[in-house]
PDB file with one MODEL, atoms N, CA, C and O in Angstrom:
MODEL        1
ATOM      1  N   MET A   1      -0.650   2.512 -10.275  1.00  0.00           N
ATOM      2  CA  MET A   1       0.026   2.259  -8.771  1.00  0.00           C
ATOM      3  C   MET A   1      -0.559   3.519  -8.251  1.00  0.00           C
ATOM      4  O   MET A   1      -0.995   4.370  -9.026  1.00  0.00           O
ATOM      5  N   PHE A   2      -0.581   3.659  -7.012  1.00  0.00           N
ATOM      6  CA  PHE A   2      -1.173   4.661  -6.200  1.00  0.00           C
ATOM      7  C   PHE A   2       0.091   5.408  -5.646  1.00  0.00           C
ATOM      8  O   PHE A   2       1.043   4.747  -5.232  1.00  0.00           O
ATOM      9  N   GLU A   3       0.109   6.827  -5.633  1.00  0.00           N
ATOM     10  CA  GLU A   3       1.237   7.309  -4.403  1.00  0.00           C
ATOM     11  C   GLU A   3       0.699   7.694  -3.255  1.00  0.00           C
ATOM     12  O   GLU A   3      -0.516   7.816  -3.097  1.00  0.00           O
ATOM     13  N   SER A   4       1.581   7.918  -2.355  1.00  0.00           N
ATOM     14  CA  SER A   4       1.051   8.125  -1.056  1.00  0.00           C
ATOM     15  C   SER A   4       0.697   9.667  -0.584  1.00  0.00           C
ATOM     16  O   SER A   4       1.579  10.418  -1.000  1.00  0.00           O
ATOM     17  N   PRO A   5      -0.125  10.235   0.013  1.00  0.00           N
ATOM     18  CA  PRO A   5      -0.055  11.407   0.302  1.00  0.00           C
ATOM     19  C   PRO A   5       0.843  12.073   0.806  1.00  0.00           C
ATOM     20  O   PRO A   5       1.589  11.496   1.596  1.00  0.00           O
ATOM     21  N   VAL A   6       1.053  13.475   0.515  1.00  0.00           N
ATOM     22  CA  VAL A   6       2.083  14.440   0.745  1.00  0.00           C
ATOM     23  C   VAL A   6       1.357  15.080   2.065  1.00  0.00           C
ATOM     24  O   VAL A   6       0.194  15.473   2.157  1.00  0.00           O
ATOM     25  N   VAL A   7       2.254  15.068   2.933  1.00  0.00           N
ATOM     26  CA  VAL A   7       2.035  15.886   3.898  1.00  0.00           C
ATOM     27  C   VAL A   7       3.064  16.892   4.661  1.00  0.00           C
ATOM     28  O   VAL A   7       4.266  16.685   4.492  1.00  0.00           O
ATOM     29  N   SER A   8       2.685  17.885   5.425  1.00  0.00           N
ATOM     30  CA  SER A   8       3.686  18.775   5.974  1.00  0.00           C
ATOM     31  C   SER A   8       3.685  18.655   7.322  1.00  0.00           C
ATOM     32  O   SER A   8       2.641  18.532   7.962  1.00  0.00           O
ATOM     33  N   VAL A   9       4.809  18.682   7.832  1.00  0.00           N
ATOM     34  CA  VAL A   9       4.982  18.321   9.534  1.00  0.00           C
ATOM     35  C   VAL A   9       5.677  19.729   9.710  1.00  0.00           C
ATOM     36  O   VAL A   9       6.485  20.390   9.058  1.00  0.00           O
ATOM     37  N   HIS A  10       4.980  19.878  10.903  1.00  0.00           N
ATOM     38  CA  HIS A  10       5.306  21.027  11.688  1.00  0.00           C
ATOM     39  C   HIS A  10       6.459  20.949  12.726  1.00  0.00           C
ATOM     40  O   HIS A  10       6.088  20.427  13.778  1.00  0.00           O
ATOM     41  N   ILE A  11       7.571  21.278  12.708  1.00  0.00           N
ATOM     42  CA  ILE A  11       8.235  21.113  13.591  1.00  0.00           C
ATOM     43  C   ILE A  11       8.690  21.704  14.827  1.00  0.00           C
ATOM     44  O   ILE A  11       9.595  22.508  14.605  1.00  0.00           O
ATOM     45  N   PRO A  12       8.390  21.598  16.058  1.00  0.00           N
ATOM     46  CA  PRO A  12       8.464  22.561  17.180  1.00  0.00           C
ATOM     47  C   PRO A  12      10.182  23.165  17.151  1.00  0.00           C
ATOM     48  O   PRO A  12      11.120  22.483  16.738  1.00  0.00           O
ATOM     49  N   LEU A  13      10.303  24.522  17.666  1.00  0.00           N
ATOM     50  CA  LEU A  13      11.656  24.827  17.784  1.00  0.00           C
ATOM     51  C   LEU A  13      12.473  23.744  18.409  1.00  0.00           C
ATOM     52  O   LEU A  13      13.554  23.418  17.917  1.00  0.00           O
ATOM     53  N   ALA A  14      12.036  23.234  19.373  1.00  0.00           N
ATOM     54  CA  ALA A  14      12.982  22.431  20.458  1.00  0.00           C
ATOM     55  C   ALA A  14      14.023  21.488  19.558  1.00  0.00           C
ATOM     56  O   ALA A  14      15.195  21.245  19.843  1.00  0.00           O
ATOM     57  N   LEU A  15      13.169  20.956  18.225  1.00  0.00           N
ATOM     58  CA  LEU A  15      13.392  19.760  17.312  1.00  0.00           C
ATOM     59  C   LEU A  15      14.134  20.410  16.220  1.00  0.00           C
ATOM     60  O   LEU A  15      15.042  19.650  15.883  1.00  0.00           O
ATOM     61  N   ARG A  16      14.139  21.579  15.467  1.00  0.00           N
ATOM     62  CA  ARG A  16      14.538  22.406  14.536  1.00  0.00           C
ATOM     63  C   ARG A  16      16.194  21.765  14.358  1.00  0.00           C
ATOM     64  O   ARG A  16      16.530  21.284  13.277  1.00  0.00           O
ATOM     65  N   CYS A  17      16.937  21.808  15.261  1.00  0.00           N
ATOM     66  CA  CYS A  17      18.228  21.432  15.363  1.00  0.00           C
ATOM     67  C   CYS A  17      18.433  19.932  14.631  1.00  0.00           C
ATOM     68  O   CYS A  17      19.490  19.605  14.090  1.00  0.00           O
ATOM     69  N   HIS A  18      17.270  19.098  14.706  1.00  0.00           N
ATOM     70  CA  HIS A  18      17.525  17.851  13.971  1.00  0.00           C
ATOM     71  C   HIS A  18      16.930  18.144  12.597  1.00  0.00           C
ATOM     72  O   HIS A  18      17.063  17.226  11.788  1.00  0.00           O
ATOM     73  N   THR A  19      16.294  19.254  12.167  1.00  0.00           N
ATOM     74  CA  THR A  19      15.924  19.405  10.658  1.00  0.00           C
ATOM     75  C   THR A  19      16.587  20.858   9.908  1.00  0.00           C
ATOM     76  O   THR A  19      15.999  21.621   9.142  1.00  0.00           O
ATOM     77  N   GLY A  20      17.834  20.935  10.351  1.00  0.00           N
ATOM     78  CA  GLY A  20      18.562  21.749   9.936  1.00  0.00           C
ATOM     79  C   GLY A  20      17.918  23.283   9.905  1.00  0.00           C
ATOM     80  O   GLY A  20      18.033  24.223   9.119  1.00  0.00           O
ATOM     81  N   GLY A  21      17.148  23.068  11.203  1.00  0.00           N
ATOM     82  CA  GLY A  21      16.158  24.581  11.480  1.00  0.00           C
ATOM     83  C   GLY A  21      14.962  25.070  10.869  1.00  0.00           C
ATOM     84  O   GLY A  21      14.348  26.107  11.118  1.00  0.00           O
ATOM     85  N   ALA A  22      14.618  23.798   9.685  1.00  0.00           N
ATOM     86  CA  ALA A  22      13.118  23.766   9.338  1.00  0.00           C
ATOM     87  C   ALA A  22      12.036  23.734  10.070  1.00  0.00           C
ATOM     88  O   ALA A  22      11.821  22.818  10.863  1.00  0.00           O
ATOM     89  N   GLU A  23      11.253  24.707   9.891  1.00  0.00           N
ATOM     90  CA  GLU A  23       9.773  24.489  10.779  1.00  0.00           C
ATOM     91  C   GLU A  23       8.899  23.754  10.421  1.00  0.00           C
ATOM     92  O   GLU A  23       7.990  23.296  11.114  1.00  0.00           O
ATOM     93  N   GLU A  24       9.129  23.564   9.181  1.00  0.00           N
ATOM     94  CA  GLU A  24       8.176  22.752   8.322  1.00  0.00           C
ATOM     95  C   GLU A  24       8.592  21.519   7.384  1.00  0.00           C
ATOM     96  O   GLU A  24       8.662  22.056   6.279  1.00  0.00           O
ATOM     97  N   VAL A  25       8.825  20.517   7.256  1.00  0.00           N
ATOM     98  CA  VAL A  25       9.290  19.569   6.553  1.00  0.00           C
ATOM     99  C   VAL A  25       8.059  18.967   5.808  1.00  0.00           C
ATOM    100  O   VAL A  25       7.032  18.716   6.439  1.00  0.00           O
ATOM    101  N   THR A  26       8.170  18.712   4.336  1.00  0.00           N
ATOM    102  CA  THR A  26       6.941  17.769   3.833  1.00  0.00           C
ATOM    103  C   THR A  26       7.630  16.162   3.519  1.00  0.00           C
ATOM    104  O   THR A  26       8.777  15.880   3.174  1.00  0.00           O
ATOM    105  N   VAL A  27       6.642  15.409   3.743  1.00  0.00           N
ATOM    106  CA  VAL A  27       7.116  14.115   3.682  1.00  0.00           C
ATOM    107  C   VAL A  27       5.955  13.248   3.019  1.00  0.00           C
ATOM    108  O   VAL A  27       5.003  13.942   2.663  1.00  0.00           O
ATOM    109  N   SER A  28       5.829  11.929   2.783  1.00  0.00           N
ATOM    110  CA  SER A  28       4.686  11.290   2.066  1.00  0.00           C
ATOM    111  C   SER A  28       4.511  10.012   2.662  1.00  0.00           C
ATOM    112  O   SER A  28       5.512   9.413   3.056  1.00  0.00           O
ATOM    113  N   GLY A  29       3.479   9.552   2.774  1.00  0.00           N
ATOM    114  CA  GLY A  29       3.075   8.373   3.911  1.00  0.00           C
ATOM    115  C   GLY A  29       1.441   8.235   3.867  1.00  0.00           C
ATOM    116  O   GLY A  29       0.703   9.220   3.878  1.00  0.00           O
ATOM    117  N   ASP A  30       0.990   6.923   3.817  1.00  0.00           N
ATOM    118  CA  ASP A  30      -0.260   6.732   3.841  1.00  0.00           C
ATOM    119  C   ASP A  30      -0.945   6.777   5.297  1.00  0.00           C
ATOM    120  O   ASP A  30      -2.167   6.777   5.449  1.00  0.00           O
ATOM    121  N   THR A  31       0.068   6.821   6.440  1.00  0.00           N
ATOM    122  CA  THR A  31      -0.215   6.850   7.750  1.00  0.00           C
ATOM    123  C   THR A  31       0.743   7.897   8.147  1.00  0.00           C
ATOM    124  O   THR A  31       1.659   8.380   7.481  1.00  0.00           O
ATOM    125  N   VAL A  32       0.301   8.210   9.570  1.00  0.00           N
ATOM    126  CA  VAL A  32       1.299   9.284  10.279  1.00  0.00           C
ATOM    127  C   VAL A  32       2.229   8.358  10.626  1.00  0.00           C
ATOM    128  O   VAL A  32       3.339   8.887  10.683  1.00  0.00           O
ATOM    129  N   GLY A  33       2.248   7.169  10.890  1.00  0.00           N
ATOM    130  CA  GLY A  33       3.743   6.329  11.253  1.00  0.00           C
ATOM    131  C   GLY A  33       4.163   6.508  10.043  1.00  0.00           C
ATOM    132  O   GLY A  33       5.171   7.215  10.064  1.00  0.00           O
ATOM    133  N   ASP A  34       3.849   6.187   8.959  1.00  0.00           N
ATOM    134  CA  ASP A  34       4.455   6.189   7.632  1.00  0.00           C
ATOM    135  C   ASP A  34       5.465   7.279   7.362  1.00  0.00           C
ATOM    136  O   ASP A  34       6.641   7.141   7.024  1.00  0.00           O
ATOM    137  N   ALA A  35       4.610   8.670   7.629  1.00  0.00           N
ATOM    138  CA  ALA A  35       5.066   9.873   7.433  1.00  0.00           C
ATOM    139  C   ALA A  35       6.250  10.207   8.517  1.00  0.00           C
ATOM    140  O   ALA A  35       7.268  10.844   8.249  1.00  0.00           O
ATOM    141  N   PHE A  36       5.910   9.647   9.802  1.00  0.00           N
ATOM    142  CA  PHE A  36       7.287   9.928  10.429  1.00  0.00           C
ATOM    143  C   PHE A  36       8.488   9.201  10.316  1.00  0.00           C
ATOM    144  O   PHE A  36       9.584   9.647  10.654  1.00  0.00           O
ATOM    145  N   SER A  37       8.258   7.933   9.777  1.00  0.00           N
ATOM    146  CA  SER A  37       9.027   7.184   9.071  1.00  0.00           C
ATOM    147  C   SER A  37      10.053   7.765   7.991  1.00  0.00           C
ATOM    148  O   SER A  37      11.258   7.515   8.041  1.00  0.00           O
ATOM    149  N   ALA A  38       9.511   8.496   7.093  1.00  0.00           N
ATOM    150  CA  ALA A  38       9.723   8.943   6.187  1.00  0.00           C
ATOM    151  C   ALA A  38      10.535  10.143   6.619  1.00  0.00           C
ATOM    152  O   ALA A  38      11.645  10.248   6.098  1.00  0.00           O
ATOM    153  N   LEU A  39      10.159  11.064   7.487  1.00  0.00           N
ATOM    154  CA  LEU A  39      10.726  12.292   8.489  1.00  0.00           C
ATOM    155  C   LEU A  39      12.201  11.939   9.042  1.00  0.00           C
ATOM    156  O   LEU A  39      13.225  12.620   9.004  1.00  0.00           O
ATOM    157  N   ASP A  40      11.942  10.483   9.637  1.00  0.00           N
ATOM    158  CA  ASP A  40      13.059  10.119  10.242  1.00  0.00           C
ATOM    159  C   ASP A  40      14.450   9.637   9.379  1.00  0.00           C
ATOM    160  O   ASP A  40      15.635   9.556   9.704  1.00  0.00           O
ATOM    161  N   HIS A  41      13.782   9.384   8.241  1.00  0.00           N
ATOM    162  CA  HIS A  41      14.599   8.787   7.216  1.00  0.00           C
ATOM    163  C   HIS A  41      15.545  10.061   6.443  1.00  0.00           C
ATOM    164  O   HIS A  41      16.672  10.081   5.949  1.00  0.00           O
ATOM    165  N   GLU A  42      14.506  11.041   6.615  1.00  0.00           N
ATOM    166  CA  GLU A  42      15.332  12.483   5.914  1.00  0.00           C
ATOM    167  C   GLU A  42      16.364  13.297   7.248  1.00  0.00           C
ATOM    168  O   GLU A  42      17.410  13.943   7.182  1.00  0.00           O
ATOM    169  N   HIS A  43      15.584  12.939   8.270  1.00  0.00           N
ATOM    170  CA  HIS A  43      15.969  14.030   9.360  1.00  0.00           C
ATOM    171  C   HIS A  43      16.353  13.217  10.790  1.00  0.00           C
ATOM    172  O   HIS A  43      15.767  13.433  11.851  1.00  0.00           O
ATOM    173  N   PRO A  44      17.361  12.319  10.634  1.00  0.00           N
ATOM    174  CA  PRO A  44      17.661  11.199  11.556  1.00  0.00           C
ATOM    175  C   PRO A  44      17.773  11.916  12.985  1.00  0.00           C
ATOM    176  O   PRO A  44      18.427  12.932  13.220  1.00  0.00           O
ATOM    177  N   GLY A  45      16.921  11.100  13.983  1.00  0.00           N
ATOM    178  CA  GLY A  45      16.948  11.729  15.230  1.00  0.00           C
ATOM    179  C   GLY A  45      15.686  12.108  15.791  1.00  0.00           C
ATOM    180  O   GLY A  45      15.324  11.795  16.925  1.00  0.00           O
ATOM    181  N   VAL A  46      14.868  12.944  14.787  1.00  0.00           N
ATOM    182  CA  VAL A  46      13.528  13.555  15.480  1.00  0.00           C
ATOM    183  C   VAL A  46      12.668  12.462  16.147  1.00  0.00           C
ATOM    184  O   VAL A  46      12.266  12.608  17.301  1.00  0.00           O
ATOM    185  N   LEU A  47      12.392  11.378  15.422  1.00  0.00           N
ATOM    186  CA  LEU A  47      11.649  10.891  16.383  1.00  0.00           C
ATOM    187  C   LEU A  47      12.062   9.990  17.608  1.00  0.00           C
ATOM    188  O   LEU A  47      11.281   9.505  18.427  1.00  0.00           O
ATOM    189  N   GLY A  48      13.171   9.879  17.588  1.00  0.00           N
ATOM    190  CA  GLY A  48      13.850   9.412  19.266  1.00  0.00           C
ATOM    191  C   GLY A  48      13.620  10.428  19.980  1.00  0.00           C
ATOM    192  O   GLY A  48      13.884  10.204  21.161  1.00  0.00           O
ATOM    193  N   ARG A  49      13.125  11.768  19.722  1.00  0.00           N
ATOM    194  CA  ARG A  49      13.055  12.687  20.883  1.00  0.00           C
ATOM    195  C   ARG A  49      11.524  12.869  20.720  1.00  0.00           C
ATOM    196  O   ARG A  49      11.027  13.613  21.566  1.00  0.00           O
ATOM    197  N   VAL A  50      10.725  12.372  19.859  1.00  0.00           N
ATOM    198  CA  VAL A  50       9.328  12.314  20.068  1.00  0.00           C
ATOM    199  C   VAL A  50       8.534  11.280  20.583  1.00  0.00           C
ATOM    200  O   VAL A  50       7.485  11.479  21.196  1.00  0.00           O
ATOM    201  N   LEU A  51       9.103   9.980  20.302  1.00  0.00           N
ATOM    202  CA  LEU A  51       8.296   8.571  20.753  1.00  0.00           C
ATOM    203  C   LEU A  51       9.403   8.146  21.694  1.00  0.00           C
ATOM    204  O   LEU A  51      10.609   8.393  21.709  1.00  0.00           O
ATOM    205  N   GLU A  52       8.526   7.352  22.558  1.00  0.00           N
ATOM    206  CA  GLU A  52       9.123   6.617  23.657  1.00  0.00           C
ATOM    207  C   GLU A  52       9.503   5.324  22.717  1.00  0.00           C
ATOM    208  O   GLU A  52       8.794   4.711  21.918  1.00  0.00           O
ATOM    209  N   PRO A  53      11.042   5.104  23.143  1.00  0.00           N
ATOM    210  CA  PRO A  53      11.726   4.159  22.731  1.00  0.00           C
ATOM    211  C   PRO A  53      10.833   2.614  22.321  1.00  0.00           C
ATOM    212  O   PRO A  53      10.208   2.073  23.234  1.00  0.00           O
ATOM    213  N   GLY A  54      10.831   2.158  21.314  1.00  0.00           N
ATOM    214  CA  GLY A  54      10.243   0.769  20.864  1.00  0.00           C
ATOM    215  C   GLY A  54       8.539   1.131  21.155  1.00  0.00           C
ATOM    216  O   GLY A  54       7.930   0.074  21.314  1.00  0.00           O
ATOM    217  N   SER A  55       7.877   2.025  21.233  1.00  0.00           N
ATOM    218  CA  SER A  55       6.553   2.460  21.541  1.00  0.00           C
ATOM    219  C   SER A  55       6.195   3.284  20.375  1.00  0.00           C
ATOM    220  O   SER A  55       6.992   3.700  19.534  1.00  0.00           O
ATOM    221  N   ALA A  56       4.759   3.508  20.402  1.00  0.00           N
ATOM    222  CA  ALA A  56       4.032   4.107  19.154  1.00  0.00           C
ATOM    223  C   ALA A  56       3.431   5.442  19.841  1.00  0.00           C
ATOM    224  O   ALA A  56       2.702   6.313  19.365  1.00  0.00           O
ATOM    225  N   ALA A  57       4.032   5.282  21.216  1.00  0.00           N
ATOM    226  CA  ALA A  57       3.358   6.498  22.098  1.00  0.00           C
ATOM    227  C   ALA A  57       4.250   7.768  22.110  1.00  0.00           C
ATOM    228  O   ALA A  57       5.464   7.646  22.272  1.00  0.00           O
ATOM    229  N   PRO A  58       3.709   8.915  21.951  1.00  0.00           N
ATOM    230  CA  PRO A  58       4.550  10.008  22.416  1.00  0.00           C
ATOM    231  C   PRO A  58       5.455   9.778  23.594  1.00  0.00           C
ATOM    232  O   PRO A  58       5.199   8.975  24.491  1.00  0.00           O
ATOM    233  N   ARG A  59       6.781  10.707  23.523  1.00  0.00           N
ATOM    234  CA  ARG A  59       6.980  10.761  25.027  1.00  0.00           C
ATOM    235  C   ARG A  59       6.223  11.855  25.796  1.00  0.00           C
ATOM    236  O   ARG A  59       5.395  12.615  25.293  1.00  0.00           O
ATOM    237  N   ALA A  60       6.586  11.836  26.987  1.00  0.00           N
ATOM    238  CA  ALA A  60       5.693  12.541  28.182  1.00  0.00           C
ATOM    239  C   ALA A  60       6.042  14.143  27.372  1.00  0.00           C
ATOM    240  O   ALA A  60       7.066  14.559  26.830  1.00  0.00           O
ATOM    241  N   GLY A  61       4.611  14.802  27.599  1.00  0.00           N
ATOM    242  CA  GLY A  61       4.542  16.049  27.263  1.00  0.00           C
ATOM    243  C   GLY A  61       4.358  16.312  25.666  1.00  0.00           C
ATOM    244  O   GLY A  61       3.575  17.188  25.301  1.00  0.00           O
ATOM    245  N   TYR A  62       5.046  15.588  24.776  1.00  0.00           N
ATOM    246  CA  TYR A  62       4.662  15.561  23.372  1.00  0.00           C
ATOM    247  C   TYR A  62       3.347  15.168  22.731  1.00  0.00           C
ATOM    248  O   TYR A  62       2.927  14.011  22.755  1.00  0.00           O
ATOM    249  N   ARG A  63       2.749  16.126  22.187  1.00  0.00           N
ATOM    250  CA  ARG A  63       1.413  15.553  21.426  1.00  0.00           C
ATOM    251  C   ARG A  63       1.839  15.853  19.981  1.00  0.00           C
ATOM    252  O   ARG A  63       2.744  16.541  19.507  1.00  0.00           O
ATOM    253  N   ILE A  64       0.773  15.018  19.395  1.00  0.00           N
ATOM    254  CA  ILE A  64       0.981  15.163  17.895  1.00  0.00           C
ATOM    255  C   ILE A  64      -0.247  15.078  17.099  1.00  0.00           C
ATOM    256  O   ILE A  64      -0.854  14.008  17.160  1.00  0.00           O
ATOM    257  N   PHE A  65      -0.695  15.957  16.406  1.00  0.00           N
ATOM    258  CA  PHE A  65      -1.918  16.465  15.747  1.00  0.00           C
ATOM    259  C   PHE A  65      -1.896  16.213  14.151  1.00  0.00           C
ATOM    260  O   PHE A  65      -0.947  16.498  13.420  1.00  0.00           O
ATOM    261  N   LEU A  66      -3.054  15.655  13.763  1.00  0.00           N
ATOM    262  CA  LEU A  66      -3.252  15.578  12.382  1.00  0.00           C
ATOM    263  C   LEU A  66      -4.271  17.011  12.416  1.00  0.00           C
ATOM    264  O   LEU A  66      -4.848  17.346  13.451  1.00  0.00           O
ATOM    265  N   GLY A  67      -4.359  17.597  11.434  1.00  0.00           N
ATOM    266  CA  GLY A  67      -5.039  18.804  11.445  1.00  0.00           C
ATOM    267  C   GLY A  67      -5.244  19.319  12.993  1.00  0.00           C
ATOM    268  O   GLY A  67      -4.343  19.790  13.687  1.00  0.00           O
ATOM    269  N   SER A  68      -6.316  19.173  13.306  1.00  0.00           N
ATOM    270  CA  SER A  68      -6.560  19.743  14.650  1.00  0.00           C
ATOM    271  C   SER A  68      -7.105  18.671  15.825  1.00  0.00           C
ATOM    272  O   SER A  68      -7.571  18.883  16.945  1.00  0.00           O
ATOM    273  N   GLN A  69      -6.853  17.463  15.109  1.00  0.00           N
ATOM    274  CA  GLN A  69      -7.298  16.367  15.830  1.00  0.00           C
ATOM    275  C   GLN A  69      -5.861  15.646  16.462  1.00  0.00           C
ATOM    276  O   GLN A  69      -4.837  15.553  15.786  1.00  0.00           O
ATOM    277  N   ASN A  70      -5.972  15.171  17.835  1.00  0.00           N
ATOM    278  CA  ASN A  70      -4.654  14.785  18.842  1.00  0.00           C
ATOM    279  C   ASN A  70      -4.750  13.136  17.994  1.00  0.00           C
ATOM    280  O   ASN A  70      -5.750  12.440  18.171  1.00  0.00           O
ATOM    281  N   ILE A  71      -3.775  12.732  17.230  1.00  0.00           N
ATOM    282  CA  ILE A  71      -3.789  11.106  16.792  1.00  0.00           C
ATOM    283  C   ILE A  71      -4.049  10.180  17.693  1.00  0.00           C
ATOM    284  O   ILE A  71      -4.514   9.111  17.297  1.00  0.00           O
ATOM    285  N   MET A  72      -3.793  10.401  19.169  1.00  0.00           N
ATOM    286  CA  MET A  72      -4.076   9.557  20.119  1.00  0.00           C
ATOM    287  C   MET A  72      -5.483   9.275  20.437  1.00  0.00           C
ATOM    288  O   MET A  72      -5.873   8.263  21.021  1.00  0.00           O
ATOM    289  N   VAL A  73      -6.117  10.108  20.071  1.00  0.00           N
ATOM    290  CA  VAL A  73      -7.748  10.040  20.194  1.00  0.00           C
ATOM    291  C   VAL A  73      -8.383   9.295  18.882  1.00  0.00           C
ATOM    292  O   VAL A  73      -9.500   8.782  18.933  1.00  0.00           O
ATOM    293  N   LEU A  74      -7.600   9.281  17.740  1.00  0.00           N
ATOM    294  CA  LEU A  74      -7.845   8.594  16.548  1.00  0.00           C
ATOM    295  C   LEU A  74      -6.909   7.194  16.468  1.00  0.00           C
ATOM    296  O   LEU A  74      -6.962   6.572  17.529  1.00  0.00           O
ATOM    297  N   GLN A  75      -6.453   6.855  15.913  1.00  0.00           N
ATOM    298  CA  GLN A  75      -5.928   5.682  15.274  1.00  0.00           C
ATOM    299  C   GLN A  75      -4.171   5.800  15.921  1.00  0.00           C
ATOM    300  O   GLN A  75      -3.419   4.849  15.713  1.00  0.00           O
ATOM    301  N   GLY A  76      -3.831   6.636  16.440  1.00  0.00           N
ATOM    302  CA  GLY A  76      -2.096   6.743  17.064  1.00  0.00           C
ATOM    303  C   GLY A  76      -1.714   6.879  15.715  1.00  0.00           C
ATOM    304  O   GLY A  76      -2.455   7.350  14.853  1.00  0.00           O
ATOM    305  N   LEU A  77      -0.336   6.390  15.479  1.00  0.00           N
ATOM    306  CA  LEU A  77       0.068   6.114  14.426  1.00  0.00           C
ATOM    307  C   LEU A  77       0.004   5.429  13.121  1.00  0.00           C
ATOM    308  O   LEU A  77       0.742   5.486  12.137  1.00  0.00           O
ATOM    309  N   ASP A  78      -1.175   4.705  13.396  1.00  0.00           N
ATOM    310  CA  ASP A  78      -1.819   4.096  12.120  1.00  0.00           C
ATOM    311  C   ASP A  78      -3.290   5.004  11.461  1.00  0.00           C
ATOM    312  O   ASP A  78      -4.222   4.524  10.817  1.00  0.00           O
ATOM    313  N   THR A  79      -3.074   6.483  11.904  1.00  0.00           N
ATOM    314  CA  THR A  79      -4.083   7.076  11.555  1.00  0.00           C
ATOM    315  C   THR A  79      -3.845   7.586  10.202  1.00  0.00           C
ATOM    316  O   THR A  79      -2.886   8.341  10.039  1.00  0.00           O
ATOM    317  N   PRO A  80      -4.727   7.214   9.031  1.00  0.00           N
ATOM    318  CA  PRO A  80      -4.683   7.335   7.868  1.00  0.00           C
ATOM    319  C   PRO A  80      -4.347   8.924   7.406  1.00  0.00           C
ATOM    320  O   PRO A  80      -4.887   9.819   8.056  1.00  0.00           O
ATOM    321  N   ILE A  81      -3.372   9.306   6.180  1.00  0.00           N
ATOM    322  CA  ILE A  81      -3.280  10.706   6.269  1.00  0.00           C
ATOM    323  C   ILE A  81      -4.109  10.815   4.600  1.00  0.00           C
ATOM    324  O   ILE A  81      -3.941  10.043   3.657  1.00  0.00           O
ATOM    325  N   GLY A  82      -4.930  11.920   4.654  1.00  0.00           N
ATOM    326  CA  GLY A  82      -5.488  12.125   3.344  1.00  0.00           C
ATOM    327  C   GLY A  82      -4.532  13.201   2.583  1.00  0.00           C
ATOM    328  O   GLY A  82      -3.508  13.579   3.151  1.00  0.00           O
ATOM    329  N   THR A  83      -4.918  13.748   1.136  1.00  0.00           N
ATOM    330  CA  THR A  83      -4.213  14.599   0.547  1.00  0.00           C
ATOM    331  C   THR A  83      -4.090  16.094   0.933  1.00  0.00           C
ATOM    332  O   THR A  83      -5.063  16.845   0.990  1.00  0.00           O
ATOM    333  N   GLU A  84      -2.514  16.551   1.253  1.00  0.00           N
ATOM    334  CA  GLU A  84      -2.090  17.719   1.758  1.00  0.00           C
ATOM    335  C   GLU A  84      -2.493  17.978   3.210  1.00  0.00           C
ATOM    336  O   GLU A  84      -2.823  19.120   3.530  1.00  0.00           O
ATOM    337  N   GLU A  85      -2.487  17.006   4.090  1.00  0.00           N
ATOM    338  CA  GLU A  85      -3.150  17.135   5.078  1.00  0.00           C
ATOM    339  C   GLU A  85      -1.694  17.998   6.072  1.00  0.00           C
ATOM    340  O   GLU A  85      -0.692  18.357   5.455  1.00  0.00           O
ATOM    341  N   VAL A  86      -1.786  18.169   7.252  1.00  0.00           N
ATOM    342  CA  VAL A  86      -0.828  18.806   7.999  1.00  0.00           C
ATOM    343  C   VAL A  86      -0.456  17.988   9.632  1.00  0.00           C
ATOM    344  O   VAL A  86      -1.444  17.642  10.278  1.00  0.00           O
ATOM    345  N   VAL A  87       0.409  17.817  10.008  1.00  0.00           N
ATOM    346  CA  VAL A  87       0.600  17.013  10.971  1.00  0.00           C
ATOM    347  C   VAL A  87       1.694  18.128  11.734  1.00  0.00           C
ATOM    348  O   VAL A  87       2.676  18.646  11.202  1.00  0.00           O
ATOM    349  N   SER A  88       1.265  18.299  12.969  1.00  0.00           N
ATOM    350  CA  SER A  88       2.074  19.071  14.256  1.00  0.00           C
ATOM    351  C   SER A  88       2.700  18.130  15.133  1.00  0.00           C
ATOM    352  O   SER A  88       1.921  17.252  15.505  1.00  0.00           O
ATOM    353  N   ILE A  89       3.786  18.046  15.549  1.00  0.00           N
ATOM    354  CA  ILE A  89       4.195  18.014  16.589  1.00  0.00           C
ATOM    355  C   ILE A  89       4.533  19.103  17.758  1.00  0.00           C
ATOM    356  O   ILE A  89       5.261  20.079  17.569  1.00  0.00           O
ATOM    357  N   VAL A  90       3.925  18.803  18.933  1.00  0.00           N
ATOM    358  CA  VAL A  90       3.820  20.047  20.037  1.00  0.00           C
ATOM    359  C   VAL A  90       4.465  19.479  20.856  1.00  0.00           C
ATOM    360  O   VAL A  90       4.123  18.342  21.180  1.00  0.00           O
ATOM    361  N   ALA A  91       5.764  20.179  21.534  1.00  0.00           N
ATOM    362  CA  ALA A  91       7.001  19.793  22.204  1.00  0.00           C
ATOM    363  C   ALA A  91       6.244  20.216  23.569  1.00  0.00           C
ATOM    364  O   ALA A  91       5.249  20.940  23.542  1.00  0.00           O
ATOM    365  N   PRO A  92       6.812  19.694  24.795  1.00  0.00           N
ATOM    366  CA  PRO A  92       6.734  20.181  25.978  1.00  0.00           C
ATOM    367  C   PRO A  92       6.647  21.272  26.268  1.00  0.00           C
ATOM    368  O   PRO A  92       7.494  21.808  25.554  1.00  0.00           O
ATOM    369  N   ALA A  93       6.026  22.296  27.059  1.00  0.00           N
ATOM    370  CA  ALA A  93       6.261  23.730  27.468  1.00  0.00           C
ATOM    371  C   ALA A  93       7.882  23.605  28.308  1.00  0.00           C
ATOM    372  O   ALA A  93       8.340  22.683  28.983  1.00  0.00           O
ATOM    373  N   GLY A  94       8.481  24.963  27.924  1.00  0.00           N
ATOM    374  CA  GLY A  94       9.980  25.017  28.457  1.00  0.00           C
ATOM    375  C   GLY A  94      10.780  24.073  27.801  1.00  0.00           C
ATOM    376  O   GLY A  94      11.789  23.846  28.468  1.00  0.00           O
ATOM    377  N   LEU A  95      10.724  23.337  26.604  1.00  0.00           N
ATOM    378  CA  LEU A  95      11.655  22.343  26.159  1.00  0.00           C
ATOM    379  C   LEU A  95      12.460  23.441  25.163  1.00  0.00           C
ATOM    380  O   LEU A  95      11.978  24.099  24.241  1.00  0.00           O
ATOM    381  N   SER A  96      13.674  23.421  25.596  1.00  0.00           N
ATOM    382  CA  SER A  96      14.674  23.940  24.515  1.00  0.00           C
ATOM    383  C   SER A  96      15.631  23.097  23.539  1.00  0.00           C
ATOM    384  O   SER A  96      15.938  21.991  23.983  1.00  0.00           O
ATOM    385  N   ASN A  97      16.139  23.430  22.313  1.00  0.00           N
ATOM    386  CA  ASN A  97      17.011  22.576  21.665  1.00  0.00           C
ATOM    387  C   ASN A  97      17.938  22.728  22.466  1.00  0.00           C
ATOM    388  O   ASN A  97      19.001  22.130  22.301  1.00  0.00           O
TER     389      ASN A  97
ENDMDL
END
């Protein structure tokens, strides 16, 4: 049996109220979407702030990166994750918690 890769998710300041103040959360998943599901399981409410309801698209102004690449130019939430990758959520400028 294979285990899913572990990924670090960088949390912007505006969302840290949903992660108990943590600026980085470690989760696992085969895709960015899987990792986000794990993140939302551990820290309910985060994804509701980042993704459009019922959609795989980020809310206006939010960007999601795998390493240095915007996932929307890759495969979106279906983008595969490799070992020890970093996902960064970037919040719109001026957004506060």
